N, C-alpha and C positions, 0 to 999 in steps of 0.2 A: 504494500500500500504506500502510495506517495505521501510523504509527510508534508503538510501544508506549511507555507512560510509563516513566520511569526506574525500573528494578527495584531492590529492596533491595540494599545493598552486597554481601552475600555472593554474590549471583548475577552480579555484574559480572565480565566475562571478563578480569580482570587480577589480579595478585597482591594479596593483602590488605594488605600493608604500603604499597601505593601508593594505596589507595582515597581517603582524605581528601586526600592530597597532590596527587593527579592531577586530581581533579574541579574544583579551583579554579584550575587552571593556564590561562594564556593560550596561544594557539596557538604563539607564539614560544617560550615556556618549554617547551611540550610537545615542540617539535621537539628541543630540547636533551635533554629527558628520553629521547626515543626514541633519540637518538644514543648515550646512555650505556647503553641496554639491550643485552644480549648478543644476537647474531644468533639467529634461530630462533623458536620458539614464544612465549617471553615477549614478544619485541618485537611479534610479530603480534597477540598478545592485548592489548597496550597500545594499539596502533593501533585495534583494534576497540572497546576501551573508550572511547577518545577520541571515536570516531564516535557511540557511544551517548550520551555526555554532550552532544555537539554537537547531536544531534537532539532530546534532551530539552530543551535550552536553547531550541531553536527552538519547540517545542511550548509551553513556558512563556511565550515572548514573544508568541505568537499563539494564546491559548487559545480564542477564538471560532472560529477556522478549524478547529482540531483537534477541538473538541467537536462542531461541526456535521458534520464528516466522519465522526466516530465513529458518530453516530446514522445517518447516510446509509449507512455500511457495514453496520450492523446490519440495516437495512431491506433492503439489497441481498441479504444472505445469506438472508433470509426469502424474497425473490422467487425466488432460485435454487432453494430447496427446493420452492416452489410449482410452479415451472416443471417440475422433474424429475418431480414426482408426476403432473402433468397429462400430461406427455410420455409417461410409461409407458402411460397409457391410450390415447393416440393411436397408439403403436407397436403395441399389440395389434390395433387396427383396421387399420393399414396392413399388418401381417403377413398378415391375412386377405385384404386386397385383393391382395397379391402371390400368395397361394396360389390365388386365383381367376383372376388374370391376371398372369403373370410379366413382362409388358411394363412393369409399374410396380414399381419396386424399393423396398426399404426401406433407408433410410440411418440407421445407428445413431449415428454420430458427429455430435452436434448441439452441439458446443462454441460455434460461432459464434452459433447461435440463442439459446443460454443466456446468452452474453455480451450479446447485443443486448437480450434481455428484461430482464436484470438492470440494465442501464444506463438503462432507460426510465423509471425513477422511479415513475410511477403509471399509465403506459399499460398496458393489459391485452390487447394484441394482439401477435401475433408471426407472421411469415410462415414457413411451413415448406414446403420444396421436396420434391417427389416426383420423383426422376430417372427419365427414361425409359430402359429397357434397349435401347439402340440405339447402333450405331457411327456417331455423328453426323458423323465425318470423311468418311464415304462419301456423305453427303447433299449435294445441290447447293444452296448458299445463294444465294438470289436477292433482292437488296435491292429494296425497293419504291420506286417513283417517287412523288414528292410526300411531303409531311410528314403522317404519321398521328398521330392523337391518342395521347398516351402515349409518343411516340418520344423517344429520347435522342440523335438524330442531331446531331452537331456536327463541324466540321472542326478538326483539331488538327495543324498543320504538315503533315507528309506522311501522317498517319494519320487516317482518318475513323473516328469512333466509330460503329459500326453502329447503325442505328435499326430500324424495322420491316422485316420480311423474311418470306420463305416458305422452307420446306425442301422441296425437290423430290427425288423418288427417280429415279435414273438408270434408263434402259430396261434396262440390263444388271445392275440391282441385285437379282438373285434372292435374295441372302442377306438382303435386307430385306423379305422377303415378309410377315413378321408385321405390318409397318407399311404394307402396301398393301391391307389388309382394309377393307371398307366402313365399319366403325365408327370409323375414324380417318383415312381417306384419301379424297381426291377425285381422280377421273380427269380429267386435263386434259393431253393429250399435247402435247409440243413436240418439236423435233428431238432433244433430249438426254434428256428426262424423260417419264415416264408419268403424272405427277401430283404432288400435294403432300400432306403431312401437315397436317391441318386442326386448329388448336389448339382451336376450338370443339367439334369432335367428340371430341377427347381429353378435354376438360373434362367433356363430357356423359357419356362412358363412365366416367371416374373418379368422377364424382358418383354414378352408378348403383351402381358397385362399393362405394363408401363406405357408401351406404345399406344395401346388402345385407350388408356386413361388420358394420355396427352391429347389424342384426337378428340375425345369426348369433351375435355375441358376447354380446348380451343373452340370447338363448335358451340359450346354453351357460353363462350366469352368469359370463362373463369380465368383464363390465361391470355394475356395480351400478346400480339405478334412480336416475335423477337425476344420474348421473356424466357424461353426455354428451348434448348436444342438437344436432340438425341443423336447428333451426327457421329459421336464417338462410340456408339454401341456396336460391339462386334460379337460374332457368334462364339468365339473361342475364349472370351474373357472370363475370369473368375470373379469379376465385379462389373457393375453396370454404371458407367460414367454418364452423368447428365450435366450439361452446362446450363446454369440458371443465372439470370441477371440479378445483380444486387442493387441496380440503380446506378452503379458506378463502373463495375466491371463484371465479367462472368466468373462465377465460382463453380468449380467442378465437384459435384457430389458423387462419390463412388458408392453406389448402392450395393449392399452385401446382405444376403439372407443369413440369418444366424439361428442356431439351435442352442438353447440355454438349458442347463440341467444342474441340479445340486451336486456338490462334491464335498468330501470330507475336509476337515481342517488341514491346511498346508502343514506338512511335517518339516520343521526346521531343525537343523543340527544344533547341538548344545552350544557350540561356539558362536552361533548366529543368534544374537539376542535382539529383541525389538526395542532398539534405543532411538530416542529422538521423536518418536511418534506416540500419539495417545495409545494407551494400552488396548490391545485387541484390534488395532487397525488392519494388520495383515490378514487376520482371520475374517474380518468383516468384509474386506474387498474381494476375498477369494471364495466366498460362500457358494457362488455359482460359477460354473465353467461355461465358456462360450466357444462354439465351434462354427467356423466359417468354411466355405469351399476352398480346398487346396488344389483340386483338379476336377476333372469331369466325374470321377468315381469316388473321390475321398474327401473327407472333411479334415480340418486341422484345428488344434487347440489355439486359441487366440488370447493373448494377455493384454491387449490394448486397453480395454476398459478397466481392469484392475489397476493398471499403472496410472491411468488418468484419475481414478478414484483416490489413489494415494497422493497424487499431485494436488487434488482438490482438498484433501485433508490437510496437507502441508500449507495450503494457501490460507487456511483458517487459523494457523498458529501465529502468535504475536512475534513480529520481527520481519526482517527483509528477505524471507525465504523466496517468495514468488518474484519479488522485485529483482533479486539477483539473477533469477532465471530469465526474466524479461530482458534485462540489460544484456546478458550474454547472447541470447537469441538474436537481438538486434545487432550487436557487434559482429556476430558470426555472419549475418546477412550483409552487413556493410563492408566488412574487412577480410573475412576468412574464406569466403566463397569466391572462386575465380570466375569473373565475367558472368555472375548469376547462374552458374551451372547448378543443376539439381544434385549431381553427385557431390558428396561432401558431408560435413557435419549437419545433422538435421535437428529440428527442435525436439524430436523424440529422443535423440541421443542425449541432448542437454537435460531433458526431463529426468532421464535415468541418472545423470550426474547429480542433479538436485536431490534425488531420493537417497543416493549414497552419501552425499554431503550431510543431509539431515540425520542420517544414521551415525555417521562418523563424528559429527559435531553436535552432540545431543543437548547441550546446555542452551537455554534461552539467551545467555550472555554472548554466545557465539554469533547471534543474529541481530544484535542491537544496531550496529552501524551498517550502512549500505555497502561501503567499500570493503569492510571486513567480511561481509556476507558473500560478496562476489568472489573474493579470494578463496573462500572455502570451497566454492565450486571449481575455481581455477586449479587448485592444487590436485583435486581429484581428477579433473580433465587432463592435466599435464601428465599425471602418472599413467592414465589409461592410454594416452597417445604414445608414450615411450614404451610401455609394455605391449602395446598393440592389442589390448584386451579391455573392453568395456563390459563388465559382468552384468548380466540381467539381474535386476534387483531381487526378484522373487526366486530366480533359478540361476545362481551365480556361475554355474558351470557353463552356461551359454554365453558365448562372446558375441556381443552385438556388432563388433567391428568385422567379424569374420564374413567374408563374401559380401560385404556391403558396399564395395566400390569406393571406400574412403581412402584418399591418398594421405596416410598418416604421417609419413616422413616430411611431406610438404606442408602439412598443417601445423606440426609441432612448433617450428620457429615463429609462426604467426601468433600462436597463442602465448608462447613465452615472451615474445616482444610486447604483447599487450600487457602481460603481467608485470613487465619491467617498467614500461612507460605508458600507463593507461591514458594519461592526459592527451597523448597524441592521437588516440583513437576515439575518444568520446566526443566525436563531431559527426554530424550527418553530412554525407557526401552525395553529390549529384552526378559525379563522373567517376570512372574507374581510376583507382589509385595506381600511378605508374612509378617505376623506378624504386620499388620498395627496398629498403634496407631494414633488417630486423635486428632489434636489440636482443642481447642474450646476457644471462647473469654471469656465466663463465666462472662459477665457483663450485663446481662439482655437483650441480643440481641434477643434471641428467643421470649421473651415476646413482644418486640417491633414488631418483624416480624409478629406476630399473629394479630396485630391490624386491618389490612385491612379486615380480616375475620369477625371481630366484627362490623366494621364501614367502609363502602365502601368509605367514604369521605377521608380516609387516603391514598387512591390510588392516590397520586398526587406528584408533584415535591418536595414540601416542606418536605414531609415525607421521600422520598428517599434521599433527600439531608441530612437529619438528619442521615440516615443509613450510607451514605458516610462518614459523619463526624466521626461516630463511628470507621471507618477504617482509619481515618486520610487521606481521599482522597477528602475532600471537599476543593477545591482551587478556588472558584468562587468569583469574585469581585463585582458581581451584588448586589447592596444594597437591592433591593426589595426581591430577593431570600434569601439573608442572614436573612433579617427581618422575612420573612415567615417561614424559618427554625427555627429561635429562638422562634417564636410564637408556633409552633407545638411542639417544645421541652418542652416549659413551660406547654403546655396543657397535654402532656403525663406524665410529672412529677407530676402534680396535680392529675391526674387520678390514678397514682400508689400510691401516698401518701394517697388518699382517700380509696383505697382498703385495705391499712394497718391500 
């Protein structure tokens, strides 16, 4: 949340006779002032006033950061408005689809998609799920043997993250007869099932329904000419792209049918503790598993919504959690992507970095200042770039950089240069930056960043506190954390000395 500039004195939430006196006080003097205030409302107002002054002082100390964030937030608000306008058009079409075939439902609560689109800076695509009206818990889930393209299969301690699979209908599943029709079903009897729901057929049917719905809506003047285009629809796609006008530009909504079913609590290893998040957050967001088409014949497990739900939870925490993500997403778009290429670091990569930073820096004290919050994401990102491994937050054995087309070696110097001289980058540019020269710390940083690749035990708070200290951003008073950081610093020094 962007902190407002200091309001004029009459608007400050404390008594007028304290205004000039209070705003110039040191924290120690303020404590004595608070002690002298009577219990109740005046004392609470004085505390709130002190917090306002403190935040205003932070903004004055880091004007580049807050100015850049202010513009970013302004653009984000515009993107939300554009999304909502285009979404209204899409809902008209999906309502007609539902009227023609109730097996496809309309989901009106799209807060996650709106958040996702708003955080994407300049990307004009968003995935929209169309839930199937089916009691998926009664379907027989059959995991595929062998690794399929697009699978997210990994082993995580006692829990395997499901990959590609098929959904079979039991022989006694008479209540699922709507899903045993030829337009979505393939007969292939086994001892337990009569056949399976074919994602390719579901997609083909949904595509036909969408086209028919568009024709109907245009004929009824529910959609204006030029407001929606289905020109990108292809027969072999595993998603259905629709271009919809937002009043300013076209937004691509990638329509995807989804099967949702309950799943047991995610089993986490003993060394993976839920730090930094409200208790029970991970189990809350993983109560349901979502499956989307992976190919014509198979479905795949999708973690997009659980991750977005965690980002949404983080956005409600006090501090600059989401602001730090917003800022880096914009910096990435302005400075780290070459010529606006799609290949490169995405907002979804940075969302994963935010979740890891929230976990690794669990104290509210970590997120008080905007600058310090951004550096908490930066040290995690730099480490992932050097090790060429961005672990999935829920399934750490999955590397999100693998086969993702990201030029990590070219990206690292850009990110390190920003970390060294952020003031050079906190500007909005309307032309491609040319003749780049990137700053580097040249103090053994890269060697340190590579340690988690050699020893996974380095992936902890103490190690990343040490990296923060390298950038002079470690300002935590917790003695236990400071001691742990000192210990790991001594450990790394001994290791380096032994190597020489």
